[in-house]
N, C-alpha and C positions, 0 to 999 in steps of 0.2 A: 492181246490184247488189254490194255490199260480198262480200266470203270471207268468212263467220268459220268453217268448218270445212274443216281438209284431211284428207281419207280416207285409206286405206291398207289393203293386205294384203300377206301376202307366204307363199311354201312353206313347208309344214316341211322344208326342209332348213338348212344352213349359211348366212347369211348376214351382211353385218354391219351392211344394214338392221334386220334382227331384234334385234341385238343394241345399234343405236340405240337401239329402239322398248323394249327391256325395261330399259335402262338410264335411261331416261326423257328421252334428249336431245331428242328433238322436241318436247315436251312443252318443255321447259326451253325451247329454242329461239323457241319462239313464244308464251310466256306474256305476254312484252310487248305483241306484236300484239292481243291478243286474240281470239285464232284458239285454235279447239278443234282435235285431234288424235283421230281417230276412226276405228277399224278397223273396217272390214263388218261382224266378230260381234257387235257392236251391236246389229245391224238383225236384225230378225225377216223383212227383207222379201227375197223369195226372187229379187226382180230385184235387189237390190241385191247381195245374194252372189254371184248369179249373175258381177256381174262384177268378180268372182276372175277369171274365163275370159275374159268377152266389153269389159274397161274399160269401158264403157259407165255408170259414175258419174260426174259430175261431181266435181272437183278433186278426182282419186286419183293414188296412186303405188300400185306394185307390183312387187318383187321377186319373182323367181322363175324357174320352168321358162320357157323361150324358144315352147313350141309356141302355147300360149294368146295370147299379144300379137302373134303373125304370122298367125295365122287371124284375129285382131281386127281388124288393122290390112288383110289381106285382102280382107275381108266392111265394110271402108269406114270402120271406126272411128278416129277421129282419136287415134289414140295413139303415142306419140314413143320410142323408144328412146334413153335416154341414157346408159347404162351397160351392161359385158358383167362381170359374175364366172366363175372358173371355176372349178370344186370337182370335183376328182377322186373317186369314189365306186364303190363293187363295183358290176360289173352283171354278174351272173353267169346264164350257163344251169346249170340245174339239173334232173337226173334222180333218179329212184329208186335205191337200190344195187342192186338186182336186175334194173333195166332191161339192165343191160353195157353200157350208155354211158358211154366211158370219156375220151370225145375230141369234138373238132370232127367229123371224119370219122368218126366215130360214129353223128353226127346223120342220115348219107345214107339218104334215104328214112321218116323217122323222122314220127309226129305231133308239128308244136311247138305249143301252146297261145296264144290270142289271143284275151282279152276282146273282147269289139265292146260300148261302151255305147249301148242302142239310142236312149235318151232325151235324149243330151247330144250338142248341136252340134261340142262341140269334143272329140275323144276323146283327150285326151294320152297317156292310160296306153299303149293300144295303140299309138299313133303311134312312144312309146317302146320298146315291144315289138318292133315292124318295124325298126327301127332295128338294135335289141339283134341279135336273130336275123341280121340281115343282115351285120353286122357281125362276128358268133362264126363264121357259115357262111363268110366270106371266108375269114377264117385257116388254112382247112383247102380252099380253092379251090373250097368248094361256092357256089350261087347257093340261091334261090327255089327252082327246079324238079327243085330234087335233095330235097325236105320236102314236105311238105301241113304248111299252116296251117290249122287248127283253129279258127273260129269259138266261140266261148264266150259266145251274149248273157248283158249286165247288163243289169236291167230299171231300180234304182235310180241317179239323177242322183249324181253329184257332191257336189252343194249340198243333197241330201236327207240328205248324213252330216255338212254341218257343223254346227258345234256353237255355243250361242251363251255370251255372259257378257256382263256388266255393266262389267266391267271388258275394256278396250280392249287392252290389253296384248299377251292369250294369241290363239294363231292360232286359224282356224277350223276346223284340224284337230288333234285330238287324238289319244291313242293309239288310243283304240278305231278311230275313221275308218282308222289307219295300215295298223292290223291287218285291216281290214275290205279295203283296198283288192285286194290278191292273194287274196281269198276263190274266186275263181272257177276260178283257175289251179290253186289247190292242193288243192283239192276234183279239178277234174277228172286231177288228177294221181294224187291218190290214188285215184280209182276207176278209172283206168286209160283213162281216153278220151283223154289226151294221154300223150307219151312224153319230154318236158321242155318248161320253163316259162321264161320271162325273170324276172328275179329282182333289181331294183336296190337301193344305197342299203339305210338300214336295215332297209329291209320284207324285201328279200332279204335280211341279214343272220340275222334271225329265222326267215323260213322256212327257208331253209337247215338252221339247227340246227332247227328243230321233226317237220322230215320226216327228219332225217339223211340230207340228198339229199346226192348226189356235183355237186362244181360239177364240169361239163363243162368249162367256159370261163370266164374272168373278165376281161373286157375290160379291168377295170383294171390288169391284170400287162403289158400292150401299151404299147409306148415310143412307139405312133403315134397322135398326139392324136386324128386322125380316128377309128381306132377308138374311142377311148373317150369320141366327143362323142354326145353323148344330150341331154334336154331337162333333167335335169338335173345333169348337169355345167357345160353353156353357162347362167347363170344371167342374166336379163336384168331390167334395172332401168328401168322404164318410167314415163311419166307421161302425165296425160291433156294432149291439142294444147292448149285451150282456156285450162288452166290456165298451161300455159307461155307461149302469149302473149299471159296477162293480168298475171302475174307470176311473170317468169324470173328475178327476184332471190330468192323463196321456193323455187321449184325447186331454184338454186343450194345456197343454206342447208342444203335438206334432204342434199341429195349430199355436202356439206360434214362435215355431221353423219354422215355413212357413210363418206367417209374416215376421219374420227377415228377411229369407232368400230370400222375394221377395223386401225388402228395401235394400239389401245387390245387389240384381239385380240393380235395379235403380241406385247405386251407382257406379258399377262396369260392364258397360254395356260389355267392350270387352271378362270381363273375366265369365260373364254368357252366353253370345252369345255361347262362346267354352262348354260350356255346355252341352247348346239348343242344339248345332251339334252334341254333342254326343250322346245324348237323342235321336234324331229323326235321328241319324245314317245320317247326311248330312254331307258336307262341310257348313261353316260360310256364303257363300256367298249364296246357299242355302237356309239358314236361313233367312237370311234379304230377297231375294225374295220372300220365302214363306211366312214368318209371318210379315211385315214388318220391317222396321228400329227400331221403338219404342216399338220390343216386349219384351224388357228386363224392361222398365216401366209398363208393364201392368199384371202383374200377381199375384197383390194380392185378393184372396181371396174375399168375403160378401157374405151377403145373402139380399140384396137390392130387393126392391117391383120390380123394371125393370127386374133382373137376373131371382127371382121367375116367374114372369110373361110371362119369355121367355121359362122357363120350364115346364108351365105349358102349352103352346100354342103347344111346339114340344109332352110334354106327349099326347094332343089331337089327335097329326096326329098319332102317334106312335099306337095309340089306333084306328081309325080309320082303317089304313090301316092293322093291323091286329096282328101290332108286339109285343104287349103286349094282354094279354087278359083279365085283369080287373084291372079297375081305382085305380089309387094311391090316398090314403087320404094325401095330403102334410101337414096337419096340423102333423098327426102321423109322417110323413118321413122326416120331416125338424124340426132340434134342432139347435136352434141359442145359445144355452148357452154355448157348449165350444168355440165358436169363440168372443163371449163377455168374456169371464174369459181370453182370449189366448191376448186381447187386454191390459185389464188389467196386467198380465203377463210380456208382453213386455213395457208398460209404466215404474212398477217397476225395472224391470232391467236398463232401460234406465236413470234411475232416481236413481240408484244403491243400491237398494233396495232390500230385500232378499223376493221372491214371496211368497204369500201368499196361499199355496196351499190344496186343499182337497185331499186326497188320495192318 
C-alpha cells in the first residue's frame, strides 16, 4: 500500500527538526509527492501519542531525548538512529537557601528527590535525574552511597498531559505541560521532604527562579562533556525502520531539510531563537539562560564517534539501573546512510542541481 502520510514528533528542546517543521519545510518537501506531514498531536488516540516514547507509529520520525528510542530499541521495536545532535543546557541541582547546602560536598547524607512515574514504562525524567545526580555527586568525589534517593510517586502519565491541536506544526508539549513536569519534586522540596532536586533546561531555570533556590551544582559549567551528558543534551534523530527500508530517499530528504534548517539557524540566530522559545514554551531570555547564547549554532546532527560513544555510555547506565531491560546492538540500531545521502542532497541543492534521489 502506498504511503500517503509521514508522522513526526519532537521533544520541547532546541532542534533543527523543530525549525524545519515550524518553517513549513517538510510540507514543502513532500507537497509534489502528495504526502501529508502530520504531528502526533493531531491524534487523540493515546496509543498514537504514546509513540512519542515507544516509537510504534508507522512511517514516523522523532527528534528529541535519547532515552525513549534506546528503550524502544531495547524492547524490540524497529526504530533506527540516523543522527545525534548535542545541545548544552543548564543541569542544576537546586536546594532552598535556608538548607545550608552550598556545594556538591554538602550533599553528603542529604535526601535527593527522584520522581517515579508509576504508570509509564519509559520514565525518562527519573532516568535524567539519576544521571544528573550521579554526575553532580562525582564532582565532589561522592557516590549514591553517600546520599539518600527519595522516591516521589507520580500517577499521571506523560501522554495524559499532552495537548491537542488541528495544527500539526505545534509540539505535543506546551507551557503548562512543561511547568508541570517538575511539580512533584518542587512541592517535595517546599514541604521539606527532600533536601535537593535536579532541574534541567528551561524548566530548571524557571524552577530555580520560582523557588529562589540556590544552585548547588550546574553541570553545564563542567568542561567534561561526559559530565554534561544527559537525555536532553544528546538528542536522537530517529525513524521507523520499516519506512527507512521502503523509502530511504524520503528519509534522506527529511534529514536534508533538518541540515538546511540548522544552517538557517546559524545564519539567522534571532529568528531561530524565537522558534526555539516557542518550542520549549518559554521566553527568549529563558532560552538564552537555559541553553547558552550560541544555541542556534549547535543544532546540526551527525554520527561522530564522540557522540556515539556518549550514547553508548548512557545506554550502559540505563541498563545498569534497570531503565532498559536488554542491551542494544548499536551496529543494527544506527544507520548512517540517510545522513550521508542528505549531505549530498544539500550540496546538490546549493549548487543549483536537481538532487539524485532513490525512491
